[in-house]
C-alpha positions in Angstrom: -27.5 39.9 -2.7 -31.1 38.9 -2.8 -30.4 35.7 -1.2 -28.4 37.4 1.8 -25.0 36.0 0.5 -22.4 38.2 2.4 -19.4 37.0 0.4 -18.7 35.6 -3.0 -15.6 33.4 -3.3 -14.4 32.7 -6.7 -11.2 32.2 -8.8 -9.0 34.6 -10.8 -10.7 34.3 -14.0 -14.0 35.9 -12.8 -12.2 39.1 -11.5 -12.9 40.9 -14.9 -16.6 40.2 -14.1 -16.5 42.3 -11.0 -17.2 45.7 -12.7 -20.3 44.5 -14.1 -21.4 42.6 -11.1 -21.0 45.8 -9.1 -22.7 47.8 -11.5 -25.8 45.6 -11.2 -25.5 46.0 -7.3 -25.3 49.7 -7.4 -28.3 49.9 -9.8 -30.6 47.5 -8.1 -32.6 47.5 -5.0 -30.8 44.8 -3.2 -31.0 45.1 0.8 -27.0 44.8 1.1 -23.8 44.6 -1.0 -21.9 41.3 -1.0 -18.2 41.3 -1.1 -16.6 39.3 -3.9 -13.2 37.9 -3.4 -11.0 36.2 -6.2 -8.0 33.9 -5.5 -5.7 31.8 -7.5 -6.5 28.1 -8.3 -5.0 25.3 -6.2 -2.9 23.7 -9.3 -0.6 20.8 -7.9 2.3 19.8 -10.5 2.0 16.6 -12.4 -1.9 16.8 -12.4 -4.6 17.8 -14.9 -7.2 19.8 -13.0 -9.2 20.8 -16.3 -12.4 19.1 -16.5 -12.4 19.3 -20.2 -9.0 17.2 -20.2 -10.3 14.9 -17.4 -13.3 13.9 -19.4 -10.7 13.3 -22.3 -8.8 10.9 -20.1 -11.9 8.9 -19.3 -13.6 8.8 -22.5 -10.2 8.0 -24.6 -9.4 5.1 -22.3 -6.4 6.5 -20.5 -8.0 5.6 -17.2 -10.7 3.3 -16.0 -13.0 6.0 -14.9 -13.6 9.1 -12.7 -12.5 7.1 -9.6 -9.5 5.8 -11.1 -6.6 6.4 -8.5 -4.6 8.2 -11.4 -7.4 10.9 -11.7 -7.0 14.2 -9.8 -10.7 13.8 -8.7 -11.6 13.4 -5.1 -13.1 10.0 -5.8 -9.8 9.2 -7.6 -7.7 10.2 -4.5 -9.9 8.6 -1.9 -9.7 5.3 -3.8 -6.1 5.7 -4.0 -6.0 6.0 -0.2 -5.5 9.9 0.4 -7.2 10.9 3.5 -9.4 14.2 4.0 -7.0 15.4 6.6 -4.1 15.3 4.1 -5.9 17.3 1.6 -7.2 19.6 4.3 -3.6 20.1 5.4 -2.2 20.9 1.9 -4.9 23.6 1.5 -4.2 25.1 4.9 -0.4 24.9 4.2 -0.8 26.8 0.7 -3.1 29.2 1.6 -4.9 31.7 -0.4 -3.0 33.7 -3.0 -3.9 36.1 -5.8 -0.9 35.0 -7.9 -1.4 32.0 -10.4 1.1 29.5 -9.6 1.6 25.5 -9.2 2.1 23.6 -5.8 4.6 20.8 -5.9 2.9 17.6 -5.6 5.7 16.5 -3.1 3.8 18.9 -0.6 0.5 16.8 -1.0 2.6 13.5 -0.6 4.4 14.6 2.6 0.9 15.6 4.0 -0.5 12.1 3.4 2.8 10.4 4.7 2.5 12.6 7.9 -1.0 11.7 8.5 -0.9 8.2 7.5 2.2 7.5 9.4 0.4 8.3 12.9 -2.8 6.5 12.0 -2.1 3.4 9.8 -1.3 0.1 11.3 2.0 -1.6 10.2 1.9 -4.8 8.2 4.5 -6.9 6.1 4.0 -7.6 2.6 6.6 -9.3 0.1 6.1 -8.2 -3.6 8.5 -10.6 -5.3 8.6 -13.5 -3.0 11.4 -16.0 -2.7 11.4 -19.1 -0.3 13.6 -19.4 2.9 13.9 -22.6 4.5 15.1 -22.8 8.3 16.9 -26.2 8.1 17.4 -26.4 12.0 13.8 -25.5 12.8 12.0 -28.1 14.8 9.3 -30.2 12.4 5.8 -29.0 13.1 7.1 -26.0 15.6 5.1 -22.9 15.2 6.2 -19.8 17.3 3.9 -16.8 17.6 5.6 -13.1 17.2 4.1 -10.1 18.4 4.9 -7.1 16.3 3.8 -3.8 17.2 1.0 -2.3 15.1 2.1 1.3 15.0 5.3 2.6 16.9 3.8 5.9 16.6 0.9 5.0 18.6 1.6 3.0 21.9 -2.2 2.5 22.3 -2.5 0.5 18.9 -1.0 -2.8 20.7 0.5 -5.8 19.1 -0.9 -8.5 16.7 0.1 -12.2 16.2 2.2 -13.3 13.6 3.2 -17.1 13.5 6.7 -18.4 12.4 7.4 -21.8 11.2 10.1 -23.4 9.3 9.5 -21.7 5.8 9.1 -17.9 5.2 9.0 -15.6 2.2 11.3 -12.8 1.9 11.6 -10.0 -1.0 13.8 -11.2 -3.7 15.9 -7.6 -3.5 16.7 -8.5 -0.1 19.1 -11.4 -1.4 22.3 -11.0 -3.5 24.6 -13.5 -4.4 27.6 -11.5 -5.0 26.9 -8.3 -2.9 29.0 -4.9 -2.9 30.5 -3.6 0.1 28.1 -2.5 2.6 25.4 -4.6 1.5 23.6 -5.5 4.9 20.7 -7.8 3.6 21.2 -11.6 3.0 23.8 -13.2 1.1 25.8 -16.5 1.0 27.2 -17.0 4.4 25.9 -13.6 5.9 23.4 -13.0 8.5 20.4 -11.0 8.8 17.3 -10.6 11.3 13.8 -11.5 10.2 12.2 -8.5 11.5 10.6 -9.2 15.1 12.1 -12.3 15.2 15.5 -14.3 14.9 18.7 -13.9 13.3 19.2 -16.3 10.4 22.4 -17.1 8.2 22.3 -18.2 4.5 24.0 -21.6 4.1 22.7 -22.7 0.6 21.3 -21.4 -2.5 19.1 -23.4 -4.6 18.5 -22.7 -8.1 16.3 -24.1 -11.0 17.6 -25.3 -14.5 17.7 -21.7 -15.7 19.9 -20.6 -13.0 17.3 -18.6 -11.3 17.4 -18.7 -7.3 14.1 -20.2 -6.3 15.0 -21.2 -2.4 17.4 -20.2 0.3 18.4 -22.5 3.0 19.2 -20.8 6.2 19.8 -21.7 9.7 18.5 -19.7 12.8 20.2 -18.7 16.0 17.8 -19.5 19.0 19.5 -17.3 21.4 18.8 -14.1 19.2 15.2 -13.5 19.8 14.9 -9.8 20.9 18.7 -9.4 21.3 21.8 -9.2 19.4 24.1 -12.4 19.1 27.1 -12.5 21.2 30.2 -11.3 19.6 28.6 -10.7 16.2 27.3 -7.6 14.5 24.0 -8.2 12.5 23.2 -4.9 10.9 20.5 -5.8 8.6 16.8 -6.6 9.4 14.4 -7.5 6.6 10.6 -8.1 6.3 9.0 -11.7 5.9 5.6 -13.5 5.9 4.9 -17.1 7.0 5.1 -19.3 3.8 2.2 -21.5 5.6 -0.4 -18.9 6.3 0.6 -15.9 3.9 -2.1 -14.7 1.7 -1.7 -14.1 -2.0 -2.8 -10.6 -3.3 -2.4 -8.1 -6.2 -0.8 -4.8 -5.3 -1.2 -1.8 -7.5 1.7 0.5 -7.4 0.6 3.9 -8.4 3.0 6.8 -9.3 2.5 10.5 -10.6 0.2 10.5 -13.5 2.4 12.9 -15.8 6.0 13.2 -16.5 6.2 16.9 -16.3 5.0 19.5 -13.7 2.4 21.2 -16.0 0.9 18.8 -18.4 -1.8 21.3 -19.2 0.7 23.5 -20.7 1.9 21.0 -23.1 0.9 21.0 -26.8 -0.6 17.6 -26.1 -0.8 16.5 -22.6 -1.2 12.8 -23.9 2.5 12.8 -24.6 3.3 13.7 -20.9 1.6 10.6 -19.4 3.8 8.6 -17.4 3.9 5.0 -18.6 4.8 3.8 -15.2 1.8 5.6 -13.5 0.6 2.2 -12.7 2.4 -1.3 -12.1 0.4 -4.2 -11.3 2.1 -6.9 -9.3 0.5 -10.4 -8.8 1.3 -13.0 -6.7 2.3 -10.9 -3.7 2.6 -12.5 -0.4 1.0 -10.7 2.7 0.5 -11.3 6.4 -2.8 -13.5 7.1 -4.4 -10.6 9.1 -4.9 -8.8 5.6 -7.3 -11.4 4.4 -10.6 -9.7 4.9 -9.9 -6.0 5.6 -12.7 -3.8 4.4 -12.6 -1.6 1.3 -10.6 1.7 2.2 -8.6 0.1 5.1 -5.3 1.8 5.1 -1.9 0.2 6.1 1.9 0.7 6.1 3.4 -2.0 4.3 6.8 -2.0 6.0 9.8 -0.9 3.8 7.2 -0.6 0.7 4.8 2.3 1.2 1.3 3.2 2.6 -1.4 0.8 0.9 -5.4 0.8 1.0 -7.7 -1.9 0.2 -9.1 -1.1 -3.4 -12.8 -0.2 -3.3 -13.9 -1.8 -6.5 -11.7 -4.7 -7.4 -11.0 -6.4 -4.1 -12.9 -9.4 -3.3 -12.9 -12.0 -0.5 -10.1 -14.4 -1.3 -8.7 -12.3 -3.9 -7.6 -8.8 -2.2 -6.4 -5.9 -4.1 -4.1 -3.2 -2.5 -3.4 0.4 -4.0 -0.2 2.1 -3.0 -1.1 5.6 -1.8 2.4 6.7 -1.8 6.0 5.4 -1.3 7.7 5.7 2.2 10.1 8.2 0.8 10.1 10.9 -2.2 11.9 8.6 -4.7 10.8 10.9 -7.6 13.0 13.6 -6.2 16.1 11.1 -6.5 15.1 10.2 -10.0 15.2 14.0 -10.8 11.3 13.6 -12.1 13.0 12.3 -15.2 
């Protein structure tokens, strides 16, 4: 009141203080009467918001500091790749309430997906690479493809991506004995390399332990930008050029806790998600991702939204943090 404050906004636990606060205002020679308004805290599910418990997470070594992407701090969310716009959108959507309740974390994830979908350039990344050799590709030939940067933003233009006789694809995009309605690569089957040609798997190469180490395929030169005559090719998979791909570490972050309200547990430590962080080394990425600045955000096609880590990424050894997957896989798991 002395400083000319007109409105005092605070959380519900201060509501009991208001009678004493107003008693002082009534009995002191202040120039005007500020209005005090209490509202419920914003409590997203699967997050700890208590500073006391967050201190314990840091000091007991469950995380690597206050900006660890598993933390519910603003610095942690920023390092994970959450945008200010997505957090503001969450607050505007939830609004103010006088009722103590929790907000489903899926709403925040929806907000960041919606924001990043509009603003993030697309790139291709292979987490578990398997080599594909195109046997009928001419030796020494390199062809430049022009994938779009963002289909949601026509002004984002295109980029150059070289295709030669060897590429890496995702190991999950090949199955030796596929079930029905499997539209990826398998022996004798055809699939389109995204933004490129249709290829057919002709031979599977294995090592001494029976592990698939290489696929030998042939490509159809008449399928660039069009479907093959008389054949239906339903699948399209992402890839990176073997001769130019860069190696990177990807950190796949998931929800930090397994239950909605970890603070309500007898011991929040027992509710920690052991899969909140999965580190994948030896990933192969488009060469354009080599020297991106800290915090740069991308959508890795079919993988999720990622950003360059602000601490551990270095020239020649990039590290990318997954902000969120493309879809809510947690809902399919039932949160179990």
